[in-house]
C-alpha positions, 0 to 999 in steps of 0.5 A, a space after each residue: 215527083 215527090 220532090 216537086 210535090 214536097 217543094 210546093 208544099 214548103 212554098 205553100 207554108 212558107 206564104 201562109 206563115 208570111 201573113 197573119 192567120 187573120 188577114 183574110 177576116 179582115 179582107 172580109 171584114 172590109 168587104 162586108 155589107 151588113 153590120 152582122 157580117 162584119 160582126 162574124 169577120 171580127 168575131 174570127 179575127 178576135 178568136 185567131 188574134 188572142 194572146 197573139 197581137 195585143 194591139 189587133 186584139 184590142 183594137 177590133 174587140 172596141 169596134 165589135 163592142 161598138 157594133 154590138 151595141 148598135 144591134 143590142 147584143 149585149 151578151 156579146 159586148 159582155 163576152 168581148 169587154 171581158 176578154 179585153 181585159 186581159 190585154 189591157 191589163 198587160 199592157 198597163 192601162 187598167 184605166 181602159 178596161 174600167 171604161 169599156 166594162 162601165 159602158 156594158 154594166 148598165 145593160 146588166 138586167 137584160 143579160 140573163 147569164 149570171 156567169 156574165 153579170 158576175 164576171 164583169 164585176 170580176 173583170 173590173 175588179 182585177 183592172 182596179 186592183 192595180 189601181 184602186 184597192 178599194 174599189 177592187 174589193 168593191 167589185 169583187 163583192 159584186 161579183 159574189 152577189 151576181 153569180 149563182 151556185 153554178 159559178 162556184 169556181 169564179 166565186 172562189 176566184 171572187 173571194 181569193 182576189 177580195 182577200 188579196 186586196 183586204 190585206 193591201 188595205 190592211 183589213 186582215 180580219 176580212 182578208 182571214 175570212 176572204 181566203 178561208 172561203 176561198 180555200 174550201 171552195 177550191 178544196 171542194 172543187 179540187 183546185 189544188 193550185 189555186 187552194 195554194 194561192 189561198 194559203 199564199 194570202 193567209 200566210 201573207 196576213 200572218 206576215 204583214 200583222 207581226 206573226 212572223 214565225 206562225 208565217 214561216 212555218 205555214 211558208 215551209 210547209 206550203 213550199 213543200 206542197 208546192 214542190 210535191 205538185 210540181 208547181 214550181 211556177 209559185 216557189 219565186 213569190 213564196 222564196 221572196 216572201 220569206 226574204 222580207 219576212 227574214 229582213 223584218 226580224 234582221 236576219 239580212 243573210 237568211 234573206 240574201 239566200 231566200 232571194 237567190 233561190 227565188 231568182 233560181 225559180 224566176 223564168 217559170 214564175 207565173 207573174 214573171 215581170 212583176 216577180 223579176 221587179 220584186 226580187 232584183 229591186 230587194 236585192 239591190 236594196 240588200 247590197 246597197 244597204 251593206 254599201 255594195 254599190 257595184 253589184 245593187 247597181 247591176 241589179 238595179 240595172 236589170 229592172 231598168 233594162 227589163 223596164 225599157 222592154 216591157 210595159 210596167 203596172 203600178 206594183 212593178 213601179 213601186 218596187 223600182 221606185 222603192 229600189 231607186 230611193 235606197 241606192 240614190 239615198 245610199 250614194 248621197 244623191 238625196 234630191 233625186 232620192 227624195 223625188 224617188 220616195 214621192 212617187 214611191 208614196 204616191 204609188 202606195 197610196 193609189 193602191 192603198 198599200 199601207 204597209 209601203 205608205 209607211 215604208 216610204 213616208 220612213 224614207 221621206 223622213 230620213 232624206 230630209 233629216 239628212 238634207 238639214 230640212 228640219 221643219 220638212 223632215 219633222 213633218 214627214 216624221 208626223 206623217 210616218 208616226 201616224 200612220 205607223 201607229 194606225 197600221 199597227 194600232 193594238 186594237 186589230 193586234 187583238 182581232 188578230 190574234 182572235 183569228 189566228 186561234 180560228 184559223 188553227 181550229 179551221 185547219 184542224 177541222 179540214 184535216 178530221 174532215 179529210 179523214 172522214 170523208 165517206 161519214 155522208 152528206 148528213 154529216 157534212 151539213 152538221 159540221 156547216 151548221 156547227 161553223 156557221 154557229 161559230 162563226 156567229 158566236 166569235 162574230 158576236 164577241 169581236 163585236 162586243 170587244 169591238 164596241 167595248 175598246 171603242 169606248 174604252 180608248 174614247 174615256 181614255 182620252 177624254 180623261 187624259 185631256 181632263 188631265 192636261 187641262 187640270 195641269 195647265 190650271 194648276 201651273 196657271 195657279 201656281 204663277 198667280 200665287 208665286 206673284 202675290 207672294 213676290 208682291 207681299 214680300 217687296 212691298 211689305 217686308 221689303 219695304 219695312 226692312 228699307 225703313 229699318 236701313 234708313 233708321 240705322 243709317 241716320 243712328 251710324 249703326 253701320 254693322 246692323 245696317 250692313 246687315 239689314 242690307 244683306 236681308 234686302 238684297 235676299 229678299 229681293 232674290 227670292 222675290 225675283 225668283 218667285 215672279 221675274 218682273 224683268 219679263 214685264 220691264 225687259 223682256 224675255 230676251 233680257 230676263 234670261 240674260 239676267 238670270 244667266 248673269 245671276 246665276 254665273 256670278 252667285 254660283 262656281 258653275 262657268 256658263 257659256 250663253 249665245 242667246 238671239 233676240 226672241 222679244 215679241 214672239 211669244 205672249 205673256 204665258 208663253 214667255 213665262 213658261 219659257 223663262 220657267 224651263 229654263 230656270 227649272 233646267 238650271 236649278 236641276 244642274 246646279 242641285 243634281 248634275 255636279 257639272 263644272 260648266 255648262 252652255 245655253 244657246 237660244 236661236 231663232 230659225 224660220 218658224 222656230 225657236 230652238 233652246 238648247 242646254 247642255 252641261 258636263 256633269 254626271 247624267 242621269 238615266 232619262 226613263 227612270 226619272 220620268 217614272 219617279 213619282 218624286 221626280 216633279 221637276 221633270 214632269 213640270 218641264 213636260 207640261 210646260 212643253 205641252 202648253 207650248 206645243 213644243 218639242 222636248 228631247 233630253 239625252 243624258 248618260 252616265 259621266 256623258 253629261 246631259 243635253 236639253 233640246 227645246 222646240 218652240 214654234 213661234 
């Protein structure tokens, strides 16, 4: 009898396991006669399928929301909209999560529960976090405004998540304030795990803004706390973040060790898929940069294998695209590398991650330069430089220094507060008031500082514009004066000398006639140097060629010339500036270089004209010459190039000659 009973029990268990626990309620839903009966059956289906079958849960949640809206059950709608956001984000459908929550929010005034209203904004912020960081910040702010005092835990979550979004957007001051507020909330609530998250955010902020030493010290302390509390699921992220910082200072050996430590804790990681892409992606990048392509391909293969089996989001895709770009670039597959770099840029722009936008633009610039596409490379280089300068603006650095000091003082205050926790509620209120005064004072100083910096920057820009305008007018004035003197020499002194020569010819005085002829030639040479009339008569190309011929004929310098026709490409003023740049460059070669040979090339490439002048002279220190107040020639060159909207590069080393490269847009 015992054996028979056991057999029957096993058969019953097998039958139950063969079907899903929610199947009976699906039958109940199918046979329900009223909407209320359907809602009851759906509620049971959702309770049993949550985190067991995402498809069943999502499909039936949408059906429930439709019915609840029809029944004007707005509380039920809100609860199910909040619950559905998790599986939709897990299956990489954040847009759908936003759409569903947007259906409920118009009814928020008819929902009395602050937890539900604030939670809708919090969940929508979580969906936006994957697609639009700015909208995520707005949602987390709305969540904070709609929660009440009884929702302290969720208010703390909103501050923490807003700090993460602000960090990605580069709003470091706002991020620091959010992390500090979140940390205090979690500490007061006794939630030490999430207090660690807030500390992680602050450390990430210091790291992204260049305070790597501070970040390393804080992170080492945090790793110790994580191990003490047994929260090993956070270790993978911390070791990965330290590897990123090590790479910033060029310590690739330490970065490798940190990544290998991160791999050990991947299985216990909270965000296993995201961390897997980050860690193995950076390992693949490390190996590719050291030309260990077999190992790089192995780790890339791990990413591609996981990518096929699991849904990914923008964050994981950005890691994959970054890794793929580096490996393809190292293999010389530049066209494919450029496409992945563009995808990486699109990911970063969608997420609003400023640091990754800079890295993607740098990759695109380097790839197009390697492809020989100078025009596109110059465009990407300009975008990369502008974005990089914006990200690391000195004004933000100074502001962050204030907050670093504030962070240290706040940390000491919390240590003192922990040691004197039994002082009582009155002292806590007094401390809170003092903090408010401190924050208000610092905020006032910061606002004043920002206003001062803005006006200073505007004044500097206006001053610089006036200086450039003055320099252009000065050059124009010099040319007009040179033209006048040249004309006077040619029409005045030149004509008088010519009359004297004719008179000497008639008198037969050959000796003095020859001297006068030499004087006439010298006057003509001076007149030509002062104002090249050949520019108007022969054009820019012939004028430059004649200049080269004259220098070659009248000096010991051996000149090689390769000059394409660039006539009609420039206005008179532009042609004169180009002529003067080349003339000044040759004067510098003759006077200062001690060169035996020089080479000039003028080429038209697409919508640009490139001019190159090289010599084999003794070279010079370019930065020192530019700082030397007596060195007027180079400064004049730079001013003329600026007026042409051109790009001037001077490469020179001691005993290795000098190369001047000028690119002028047509």
